C-alpha positions in Angstrom: 2.8 31.7 -6.6 4.2 29.0 -6.2 2.7 26.1 -3.3 4.7 25.3 -0.6 2.0 23.5 1.3 2.2 20.2 -0.5 5.6 18.8 0.2 4.8 19.2 3.6 4.1 15.5 4.8 6.4 12.5 6.4 6.0 9.6 4.1 7.7 6.7 6.1 8.4 4.2 3.2 10.4 6.1 1.2 14.4 6.4 1.7 15.7 7.5 -1.5 13.5 5.6 -3.7 14.1 2.6 -1.9 10.8 0.8 0.0 11.5 -1.1 3.1 9.4 -4.2 2.7 11.1 -6.5 5.0 7.7 -7.7 6.4 6.6 -9.6 3.2 8.4 -12.8 4.1 8.2 -14.8 1.3 11.4 -16.6 0.1 12.1 -17.0 -3.8 10.9 -20.3 -5.7 11.5 -21.6 -9.0 8.9 -20.8 -11.7 8.3 -21.2 -15.0 9.1 -17.6 -15.9 12.7 -18.1 -13.5 13.3 -20.9 -15.6 13.1 -18.9 -18.6 15.5 -16.5 -17.2 17.9 -19.6 -16.2 17.6 -20.3 -19.8 18.6 -16.8 -21.1 22.0 -17.0 -18.6 22.4 -20.2 -20.2 22.2 -19.1 -23.4 24.3 -16.0 -23.0 27.5 -17.5 -21.5 27.1 -20.9 -24.3 26.2 -18.7 -27.7 28.5 -16.4 -29.4 26.8 -12.6 -28.7 27.8 -10.0 -30.4 29.0 -7.1 -28.4 26.3 -5.0 -28.8 23.4 -7.6 -28.3 25.4 -8.5 -24.9 25.2 -5.1 -23.7 21.7 -4.9 -24.3 20.8 -8.5 -22.9 23.3 -7.3 -19.5 21.1 -4.1 -18.8 17.9 -6.4 -19.1 18.8 -8.9 -16.7 18.0 -7.1 -13.8 14.7 -6.0 -14.3 14.0 -9.7 -15.7 15.1 -10.8 -12.4 13.4 -8.6 -9.6 10.6 -7.4 -11.9 6.8 -9.5 -11.4 6.5 -12.7 -13.6 5.5 -12.3 -17.4 3.9 -14.6 -19.5 6.3 -16.7 -22.1 5.0 -14.1 -25.1 6.3 -11.1 -23.2 9.4 -12.7 -22.2 10.2 -13.9 -25.1 9.8 -10.5 -27.1 11.5 -8.5 -24.9 14.6 -10.7 -25.3 14.0 -10.6 -29.2 14.2 -6.7 -29.0 17.9 -6.7 -28.0 18.9 -10.6 -29.5 16.3 -11.9 -31.6 19.2 -15.3 -32.3 19.0 -15.8 -28.4 14.5 -15.5 -28.0 14.7 -17.9 -30.6 17.1 -20.7 -28.4 15.3 -20.0 -25.4 12.0 -20.7 -27.1 13.8 -24.1 -28.3 15.0 -24.9 -25.1 12.0 -24.5 -23.3 9.9 -26.8 -26.1 12.4 -29.3 -25.6 11.5 -29.4 -22.1 7.6 -29.2 -22.3 7.4 -31.2 -24.7 9.7 -34.1 -23.4 9.5 -36.4 -20.3 10.7 -34.7 -16.6 14.1 -35.9 -17.1 14.9 -33.4 -19.8 14.4 -30.4 -17.0 16.2 -32.2 -14.4 18.8 -32.7 -17.2 18.6 -28.7 -17.6 19.3 -28.1 -13.8 22.0 -30.6 -13.4 24.0 -29.0 -16.3 23.0 -25.5 -15.8 26.1 -24.4 -13.0 28.6 -26.1 -15.8 28.9 -22.4 -17.5 29.2 -20.4 -14.2 31.6 -22.9 -12.7 34.3 -22.9 -15.5 37.6 -20.4 -14.9 37.1 -18.2 -17.4 33.2 -17.6 -16.4 31.9 -14.0 -16.7 29.5 -14.9 -13.9 31.2 -14.6 -10.6 29.0 -16.2 -7.4 28.9 -13.3 -5.6 27.4 -10.8 -8.7 23.5 -10.3 -9.2 23.7 -13.3 -11.4 25.7 -15.7 -9.5 23.4 -15.0 -6.7 20.6 -15.6 -8.7 21.9 -18.7 -10.2 22.7 -20.2 -6.6 19.0 -19.1 -5.1 17.6 -20.9 -7.6 19.4 -24.3 -7.5 19.1 -24.1 -3.8 15.1 -23.5 -4.1 15.0 -26.4 -6.9 17.2 -28.9 -4.9 14.8 -28.5 -1.7 11.7 -29.4 -3.8 10.2 -33.1 -3.4 9.3 -35.3 -6.1 5.4 -33.8 -5.8 6.4 -30.9 -6.1 9.1 -31.2 -8.9 6.3 -32.8 -10.7 3.8 -29.7 -10.2 6.7 -27.4 -11.6 6.6 -29.0 -14.5 3.2 -29.3 -15.1 3.6 -25.7 -14.9 6.1 -25.5 -17.1 4.3 -27.1 -19.5 0.9 -25.2 -19.1 3.2 -21.9 -19.2 4.8 -23.0 -23.1 1.9 -24.4 -24.1 -0.4 -21.1 -23.6 2.1 -19.5 -25.5 1.9 -21.7 -28.2 -1.9 -22.0 -28.2 -2.0 -18.1 -28.4 0.8 -17.7 -31.1 -1.3 -20.1 -33.3 -4.3 -18.4 -33.1 -2.6 -15.2 -34.3 -0.9 -17.4 -37.4 -4.3 -18.4 -37.9 -5.9 -14.6 -38.2 -2.6 -13.7 -40.6 -3.6 -16.7 -42.9 -7.0 -15.6 -43.0 -6.4 -11.9 -43.7 -3.9 -12.9 -46.2 -6.4 -15.0 -48.4 -9.2 -12.1 -47.9 -6.1 -10.2 -49.9 -7.6 -11.9 -53.0 -10.8 -9.8 -52.8 -10.3 -6.2 -54.3 -13.6 -5.4 -52.6 -12.5 -6.0 -49.0 -9.0 -4.1 -49.0 -10.0 -1.8 -46.1 -11.3 -4.6 -43.7 -8.5 -6.6 -44.4 -5.9 -3.4 -43.8 -8.0 -3.4 -40.2 -8.0 -7.0 -39.4 -3.9 -6.8 -39.6 -3.6 -3.6 -37.4 -6.2 -5.5 -34.9 -4.4 -8.5 -34.8 -0.9 -6.5 -34.5 -2.4 -4.8 -31.8 -2.9 -7.9 -29.9 0.4 -9.2 -30.3 1.8 -6.0 -29.1 3.8 -6.3 -25.9 1.0 -6.5 -22.8 1.6 -5.0 -19.4 -0.5 -6.7 -16.9 -3.1 -8.2 -18.8 -0.3 -11.1 -19.1 1.3 -10.9 -15.7 0.7 -14.1 -13.4 -1.7 -13.4 -10.6 0.0 -15.7 -8.4 1.5 -14.5 -4.8 5.1 -12.3 -5.6 8.3 -13.1 -4.1 9.7 -10.6 -1.7 12.4 -9.6 -3.8 9.9 -8.8 -6.6 7.3 -7.0 -4.4 9.8 -4.6 -3.4 11.1 -4.1 -6.5 7.6 -3.5 -7.7 6.3 -0.7 -4.7 9.9 0.7 -5.1 9.3 1.1 -8.9 5.7 2.6 -8.7 6.4 4.6 -5.8 9.2 6.4 -7.7 7.4 6.8 -10.7 4.5 8.3 -8.7 6.8 10.4 -7.4 9.1 12.1 -10.3 7.5 10.6 -13.8 3.7 9.9 -13.4 3.0 9.1 -17.0 5.2 6.4 -16.9 3.9 4.6 -13.3 0.8 2.1 -14.3 -3.1 4.0 -14.3 -4.9 3.9 -10.8 -7.0 1.2 -11.4 -4.3 -1.3 -12.6 -2.5 -0.3 -9.6 -5.0 -0.4 -7.6 -5.6 -4.3 -9.0 -2.0 -5.5 -8.5 -2.0 -4.0 -5.0 -5.0 -6.1 -4.3 -3.7 -8.9 -5.6 -0.3 -8.6 -3.4 -2.9 -8.0 -0.3 -5.1 -10.8 -0.7 -1.8 -13.4 -0.6 0.2 -11.1 2.6 -2.8 -8.7 3.9 -0.4 -7.6 6.7 1.8 -6.3 3.9 2.3 -2.7 5.5 4.1 -0.8 2.6 1.5 -2.3 0.2 -1.1 -0.4 2.1 1.3 3.1 1.9 1.4 2.4 -1.9 -2.4 2.1 -1.8 -2.7 5.6 0.1 -0.5 7.4 -2.3 -2.7 5.9 -5.5 -5.4 7.0 -3.8 -4.3 10.3 -3.8 -4.3 10.4 -7.3 -7.5 9.9 -7.7 -8.6 12.1 -5.0 -10.5 9.1 -3.1 -10.9 10.5 0.6 -12.4 7.0 1.9 -10.2 4.7 0.6 -7.1 6.9 1.3 -8.0 7.3 5.0 -8.5 3.2 5.0 -5.3 2.6 3.6 -3.5 5.3 5.7 -5.1 3.9 8.6 -3.9 -0.1 7.8 -0.4 1.2 6.9 0.6 2.4 10.3 -1.8 -0.5 12.2 0.4 -3.3 10.1 3.3 -1.2 10.8 2.9 -1.2 14.1 2.1 -5.1 14.6 5.2 -6.0 12.1 7.3 -4.8 14.9 9.7 -3.0 12.6 9.3 0.1 14.3 9.5 -1.0 17.9 12.7 -3.1 17.4 14.5 0.1 16.1 13.3 2.1 18.1 12.7 0.4 21.2 9.8 0.9 23.6 9.4 5.0 22.0 8.9 2.8 18.2 4.9 2.4 19.1 4.6 6.2 20.3 6.3 7.8 17.2 4.0 5.5 14.2 1.1 7.2 16.4 2.2 10.3 16.3 3.3 9.9 12.7 0.0 8.4 11.9 -1.9 11.4 13.5 0.5 13.7 11.6 -0.2 11.9 8.2 -3.8 12.2 9.1 -4.0 15.6 9.2 -2.4 16.4 5.9 -4.6 14.2 4.5 -7.7 16.1 5.8 -5.9 19.3 5.1 -5.5 18.6 1.1 -9.2 17.6 1.0 -10.1 20.9 2.9 -11.5 19.4 6.0 -9.7 21.5 8.1 -12.0 20.7 11.5 -10.6 17.1 11.3 -7.5 18.6 10.7 -7.0 20.4 13.4 -7.9 17.7 15.9 -5.7 15.5 14.1 -2.8 18.0 14.5 -3.5 18.3 18.2 -3.6 14.4 18.8 0.0 14.6 16.9 1.4 17.5 19.0 -0.1 15.7 22.1 2.0 12.5 21.1 5.2 14.2 20.4 5.2 16.5 23.4 4.8 13.4 25.9 7.4 11.3 23.6 9.7 14.9 23.8 10.3 14.5 20.0 11.3 18.0 18.8 11.2 16.8 14.9 7.8 15.6 14.7 6.8 18.7 16.8 8.0 20.8 13.7 6.5 19.2 11.5 3.4 19.5 13.2 4.2 23.2 13.5 4.7 23.8 10.1 1.2 22.2 9.3 -0.6 24.6 12.0 1.0 27.7 9.9 -0.5 26.3 6.6 -3.7 25.6 7.8 -3.9 28.6 9.2 -3.4 30.3 5.6 -5.7 28.1 3.8 -8.0 29.2 6.6 -7.4 32.6 5.1 -5.6 34.2 8.9 -2.5 35.9 9.2 0.3 33.2 10.2 3.2 35.1 9.7 4.2 34.9 14.0 3.8 31.2 13.9 5.6 30.8 10.3 8.7 33.0 11.8 8.5 30.9 14.8 8.8 27.8 12.7 11.5 29.0 10.9 13.6 29.8 14.1 12.6 26.5 15.8 13.8 24.3 12.6 17.1 26.0 12.1 18.1 25.3 15.7 17.1 21.6 15.4 18.6 21.8 11.8 16.2 21.0 9.8 16.9 22.7 7.0 14.1 21.4 4.7 11.5 23.6 7.2 13.3 26.1 7.3 13.4 26.7 3.6 10.0 25.8 3.5 9.0 28.5 6.2 10.9 31.1 4.7 9.5 30.2 1.3 5.8 31.2 2.7 6.9 34.0 4.4 8.0 35.4 0.8 4.5 34.0 -0.6 2.8 36.2 2.3 5.5 39.3 1.9 4.5 39.3 -1.5 0.9 39.7 -1.2 0.8 42.0 1.6 3.1 44.7 -1.0 6.6 44.4 0.6 9.3 45.9 -1.5 10.9 43.0 -3.8 14.6 43.9 -2.5 13.8 42.8 0.8 11.8 39.4 -1.0 14.9 38.7 -3.0 17.3 38.9 -0.3 15.3 36.2 1.8 15.3 34.2 -1.6 18.7 34.6 -1.8 20.2 33.2 1.8 17.3 30.6 0.9 19.2 29.4 -2.6 22.4 29.2 -0.5 20.4 26.5 1.6 19.2 24.5 -1.1 22.4 24.4 -3.2 24.5 23.7 0.0 22.1 20.2 0.8 21.3 19.7 -3.0 17.8 20.3 -2.3 16.5 20.2 -5.9 12.4 20.5 -5.0 12.7 23.3 -3.1 15.1 25.2 -6.1 12.6 24.4 -8.3 9.8 26.5 -6.1 12.2 29.3 -5.7 12.7 29.5 -8.6 9.1 29.7 -9.3 8.4 32.5 -6.3 11.1 34.3 -8.1 9.5 34.4 -11.1 5.8 34.9 -9.9 7.6 38.4 -7.5 9.3 39.7 -10.9 6.1 39.1 -13.2 3.9 40.9 -10.2 6.1 43.8 -10.5 6.2 43.9 -13.9 9.6 42.9 -14.7 8.5 40.6 -18.0 12.4 39.9 -18.6 13.4 38.8 -15.8 10.6 36.6 -15.5 11.3 35.3 -18.4 15.1 34.6 -17.7 14.1 32.7 -14.0 11.4 30.3 -15.8 13.3 29.4 -18.4 16.3 28.2 -16.0 13.2 26.4 -14.0 12.2 24.7 -17.3 15.7 23.2 -18.2 16.9 22.5 -14.6 17.7 18.9 -14.4 17.4 17.1 -11.0 20.0 16.8 -8.0 18.5 14.0 -6.1 20.9 11.0 -6.0 18.1 8.4 -7.5 17.1 11.1 -10.2 20.0 12.9 -10.7 20.4 14.3 -14.4 16.5 14.0 -14.8 14.4 16.8 -16.2 11.5 16.5 -14.3 8.3 18.2 -15.7 5.5 17.1 -13.8 6.1 19.1 -10.5 4.0 22.5 -9.9 6.7 25.0 -9.9 7.2 23.5 -13.9 3.4 24.2 -14.6 3.7 27.7 -13.3 6.7 28.3 -15.0 4.3 27.3 -18.2 1.7 29.1 -17.4 4.1 32.7 -16.7 5.8 31.7 -20.2 2.3 31.3 -21.6 1.2 34.8 -20.2 4.1 36.7 -22.0 4.0 35.6 -24.7 -0.1 36.2 -25.0 1.0 39.9 -24.4 3.4 39.8 -27.2 0.5 38.7 -29.4 -2.1 41.1 -28.0 1.0 44.0 -28.2 1.9 43.0 -31.8 -1.7 42.9 -33.4 -3.2 46.0 -31.7 -2.6 48.5 -34.6 -4.3 47.6 -37.8 -1.7 46.5 -40.4 -1.8 46.2 -43.8 -1.0 42.8 -45.4 2.4 44.2 -46.9 3.8 45.2 -43.6 5.6 41.8 -43.4 8.1 42.1 -39.9 4.7 43.5 -37.9 3.1 40.2 -39.1 6.1 37.9 -38.3 6.2 39.0 -35.1 2.8 38.3 -33.9 3.0 35.4 -35.9 6.0 33.8 -34.1 5.2 35.4 -30.6 1.5 32.9 -31.6 3.2 29.6 -32.8 5.6 30.0 -29.0 2.6 30.4 -27.0 0.7 27.8 -29.0 3.6 25.2 -28.5 3.7 26.1 -24.6 0.1 25.8 -23.9 -0.3 22.6 -26.2 0.9 20.7 -23.4 -2.0 21.0 -21.7 -4.5 19.1 -23.4 -7.7 21.2 -22.2 -7.0 24.1 -23.7 -5.1 22.8 -26.9 -8.3 22.9 -29.1 -9.5 26.6 -28.5 -5.3 27.7 -28.9 -5.7 26.2 -32.4 -9.0 27.6 -33.1 -6.7 31.1 -32.3 -3.9 30.1 -34.5 -6.2 29.4 -37.4 -7.9 32.6 -36.9 -4.7 34.2 -37.2 -2.6 32.3 -39.9 -5.7 33.3 -42.1 -5.0 34.7 -45.8 -3.8 38.3 -46.3 -7.4 39.6 -47.0 -8.6 38.5 -43.9 -5.6 39.5 -41.7 -6.6 43.1 -40.8 -10.3 42.3 -40.2 -9.9 39.5 -37.9 -6.7 40.3 -36.0 -8.9 42.2 -33.3 -11.3 39.0 -33.1 -8.2 36.6 -32.4 -6.6 39.1 -29.7 -9.9 38.9 -27.6 -10.4 35.0 -28.1 -6.7 34.5 -26.8 -6.4 36.9 -24.0 -9.7 35.1 -22.8 -8.2 31.7 -23.3 -5.1 32.7 -21.4 -7.4 34.5 -18.7 -9.2 31.8 -18.0 -6.6 29.3 -18.1 -4.7 31.5 -15.0 -7.8 31.5 -13.5 -8.6 28.1 -13.2 -4.8 27.1 -12.6 -4.8 29.8 -8.9 -1.5 30.5 -9.8 -1.7 33.3 -7.3 
């Protein structure tokens, strides 16, 4: 059955994928990287660029403006992928300023507004490019003479660090070309070239500036990483790299509350109970001290943060199996919510109460029914649907008839589609697949699993994107793997001669389908491939090895099934 308790937590940082990081308090300033972005904008307006290249550069402008500062090498490689001519022009303009004098940089800023103030300019003052340009000009005009000199020296260092690294790479390439004359060192030369190419590939974090981020850069970074961790964790930064960036961010501003919350989510990825608790408590401490909650909710703001802090702490302990600590935190959250008369928080607490009872192995049917009724009364469709899903899960394990369970799921599906709750739609499809599978209806289970695997997200921030990193998706894959495994075992049960091609082909294609599903999981790809090799042996050994293949594949699927706790 699909587990429904993982979604029962309150995330105060995310609102449709946007992070509220207004407490950072760092304004935009001029950096060598932003001078490079200004040079890119200038070249886009001054030079003649083809329509396709201009379209690529337009898509690149916003990430370059909002993202963290990149090294010159990575910036030029990014622009070169879209328009090599523009990348070369930017390099020449930066070289002119870095190898010239201070007046060259001053002249660049003085001539910068000219293309954007023209009558036929494509960049308006109120556009994203226009606002960025005005912010940079205003920040530059506010600099004192000593600050302008420091900016010029940093621009020189920014450019010369790239030219030095580029010179080292060119020297290594020349040395590799000289070694081509030696016929005995061909393999070593190829290896050296591969290493030099690997060193020259775009780096992600090793080339980032370790200075403080501006407010917009910090907001964009946190929003992007939180969105990727929720929707596509493979594209997010690795836990160690993200931890390093967050530590660097907190070093310049320890009171940045949202960075502490993202640190909490990152620690949950690696199951670090100590750091998760530490970051969660720091988030709510900083959030209260910042005054944001109190300003938006009056005198009740501080109490609201405290009760949701206790609720999140209870969910944290519940995930790690600390049931006694979770009970204490839930009691504290319920007490504060009752004092403040917060019915929404009380419903979240009640949802975690019956979830905790289920995890302890107790019957929580009465609590779940009360939670569904109260959630419907206070117009909380998400909690009401989760409660119904939990009741269906309990009813299936208690042996209730299939039509009652399907009727309950049908009512929840209407609620899901009405409110576009794509996450709960996936859970409902996984529940339906499990129920059909439990009652022996393999065809219906296969249909529901395929429907889940081919469904796209309905969320506004992720509309039309197929999410394949959810628990429901993994459960559907497991059901399909078992269905194909049964086809394999049924097809290989009777011994068949080599001339019996139809049965051989049916078993072969069923095994290939199961292999394609199970190979999505790296830790079982090897054993599956071993079974495939046994089964796809020569015709002389098919009749003697089909029994061994059947046993190995059945044990493999059974071990995978037990390891993932499908039911």
